[in-house]
N, C-alpha and C positions, 0 to 999 in steps of 0.2 A: 203095664197096659199093653196088651197084645195087639198087633196091627197086621192085617193081611191086605193084599192087593185087591182093589175093587175091579171087578169084571162084570160084564153083562150077565154072565152065567150066575154070579153070586146074586145079582139083582133078581133074576128070575127064580132062583132057588130059595131066596130069603136068607142066605148065609152072609150077613153083613159083618164088617169088622166091628170091634167093640164100640167105635165112636159113631156108628150109624144105627138108625132105627127105621122102622117101616113107615111109609106113608103111601096111601093109594094114589094121590095126585098132588102135584104141585104146579100150579099155573100162576096163581096169583097169591108158580111155582110156583163221625160219627159224629181274656174273653169276657167280654161283657156285652151289654145290650148295644147293638148298632142302631142308632136312631135313623129313621127313614123320614127325610124331609121332603116336602112338596117341591116340584120342579117348575111350577108355573110362574114363580116370581123370583126376584133377586133378593138375597138376604145379606146382611152385613152387620158388623159390630158398631154400635153408636158411640163407642168409647167408654161406655159404662158397663161393658160386659153383657149387654142385652142385644138381642136380635131385632132388627127393624125391617119393615117392608118385605117380610118373608112369610111363607105359609107356615101354619102350625105343624109341629111334628106329629106324625101319624103313627100310632101304636099298631102293631100287627094284630090280626085276629089269630089267636092261638087255637090250633086244632085240638080235638079231643085227646086228652092224655098228656098235653104239653102246657107249659106256661113260660114266663120270662126266665125262669130258673132251670128249665130243663123238662124232664119227663116226670109227670105227677103220677101216672098209672101206665105201666108198660103194656098191660093187656088191653087197656082202652085205646092206647096209641096204635097198636097193631090191628085191633078190630076196626078202628076208624080208617085205617089204610084200606082194608078189604072193602069197607062200605063205599069209600070214595072212588074206587076203581071198578066197582062191580059191573057197571054197564059201559065201560070204556074199552077200546082196543088198547092192547098193551104188549110191549116186548120187554122181557126181563132177562138179565144176564147175571148168573150167580157163580162165584168161584170160591171154593173152599180149598185151602192149602195147609197141609200138615208137615211140619219139619220134625222128623223123628231122630232124636239124638243117637249117635252111634254107641253101641254097647261097649266096644273096645276102643281101638285107635283108628277105626275105620271112618268113613265119611258119613255125615248125617244123611238120612234118607228123606226124600220129599215125595209125598203123595198129593195128587191134585184131582179134584172133581169139579167139573164145570157143567152148568146147565143153562141152556138157552130156551126160552119159551116165548111163544107168540100166540095171541088170541085176538080175533078181529071183532069180538063183541057180539057175534051172531051164532056162535057155537063151533066155528072152525078154529082148530088149534093145532099147533105143531110144537114138539119139544125135541131137544137133542141133548143127551147126557154123554159127556166124554169122561170115561173112567180111566183108571190107571192103564188098563190093557185093552180096552174095547170101547165101542161107541154104540149107543142105543138111540133110535129115533122113533117117535110116535106121531102119527097124523090122525086127527079126528075130524071127520067131515061134518058139515052142518047138520046132517041127519043123525049124527051120533055114531056112525060107523067108525071103528078104530082099527088102524093097522100099525104094527110095530116091526121095525127092522133091527136086528141084532148082528153086529159085526165084531167078533172076538179076535180078529187078526188072522184067523185061519179059516173060519167058516162064516157064512152069512145065513141067517135063518129069519123067518117071518112068523109073527104071532098075530092072532085075530083079536087080541085084547091088549089093553094098555098095561105097560110094565109098572111095577112099583118103583118109586123113587125114594132115595134115602131121606129120612127125616132131617138129616144134617143140613140139607139145602133149604129148609123151611125158615122163614123169618121168625116164626114162633120159637124155634130152637134158641134164638139169641135174645129173646125177651128178658131173661135174667140179666144179661149184660147191659141192656138198655136201662133196666131199673137200677143196677148197681153203680153205674157211672155217674160221677158228679159233673153234670153237663152245664155248659154256659152257652148262651146265645151269641154266636160270633158275627152273624150277618143276616140282614133282611134285604132281599132283592127287590127290584122294581117290577118283577113279573106280575101278571094278573092271572091267577092268584099269586100273591107274593110267596117266595120260598124262604124258609127259615133254616139257617145252618147252625147246628149245635155240635160241640165237641167236648170231650172230657175223658177222665179216667176214674177208676175206682177199684175196689177190692170185692170180688164176688164171694170167694171163700165157700164154695159149695161144689158138690158133685154135679157134673153136667154130662151131656152126650159125649163130650171129649175127655172126661175124667175130672179129677179134682182141679178146679181152676182158682187161681189167685188174682193176679193183676189183670185188669181189663182196660182197653182203650177203645173208644168209639167215636164215630163221626156220623151224623145223620142230616140229611136235607129233606125237609118235609114242607109241603105247601099249606096254605091256610085252610084248605078243604080237607086236609088229612092225608093226602096221597104222598107216599114216600118216593122220592126220586133217587136217592142213593143212601146206602147204609153200609158202613165199614166197621168191623170189629176185629180186635186181636186179643188173644188169650195167652197168658203165660201159665203153662201147666207144669208144675214141679215134677221133675223126674219123668217127664213124658213129652208129648208132642206140643210144640208151639203151634197155635192155630191162627190163621188169618182168613177172614171171610169178607166178601164184598158182594153187595147187591146193587144193581143199576137198573132203573126202570125208565122207559120212554112211553109216552101215551099218545093216543089218537093218531090217525093216519097210518095205522099199522095194518098191513095186508098179510095174509097167510097164503103162500103159494103151495101148490101140490108138490111134494117131493118127487124127484126124477125116478124113484124106485117104486112109485105107487102102482103103476100098471103091472109090474112084476109081482108085487105083493097081492094084487087082486087075482092074479092067475094061480096063486098057490092054493 
């Protein structure tokens, strides 16, 4: 599997490495059941192994695509996430790291791509893609006007339209990993809505954006409404790059500030 460095120029020209695909936008760009008991009363063992004077255990409400045993439908789970956050302000942080084995006795190479996105729910959005050798930032105002700044380390240029972002940073790229992992429900939080934490591993045994994948480990935190709060996945790719990806989302109270280069971009 051939790998090339990611730069803003490759993003604009569409010349992605083999592990990347095109995507026009990305904004909204892993053990057993933990019982959740009520906290309003005291509970204790009456000596016969039975609880007394306590609230009944409360089963969580499982979001679309999930149940007490893990993911029932990965596509439904990811679609439920998009639906749950559609009208909310959100900030997301995505990091994809590839460790590429050395061909001879040299050191392994590491390539990293990170994407930060913000949306205030009213149409104002900001994204920052940090690639191997450059940085690309896009600002979309509430009226839909888009400005993009590209810094390749030697030159800075501005574009009047949004750049494409690699498909590798899409949650959908990791749907197969979510489906393949044998997940278990590790924890249910006291939040409202409550958050469910699943983790597990599995064998994917199929060709992905990153090559032929075998072993997969995942951990995901999702709330009862279906919004994903974090998702981590690692791939073992035989004779190729080991892949680690993480997604972190925060919701509500997210504001999008104008970047300090916006006046200069408007003047171009």
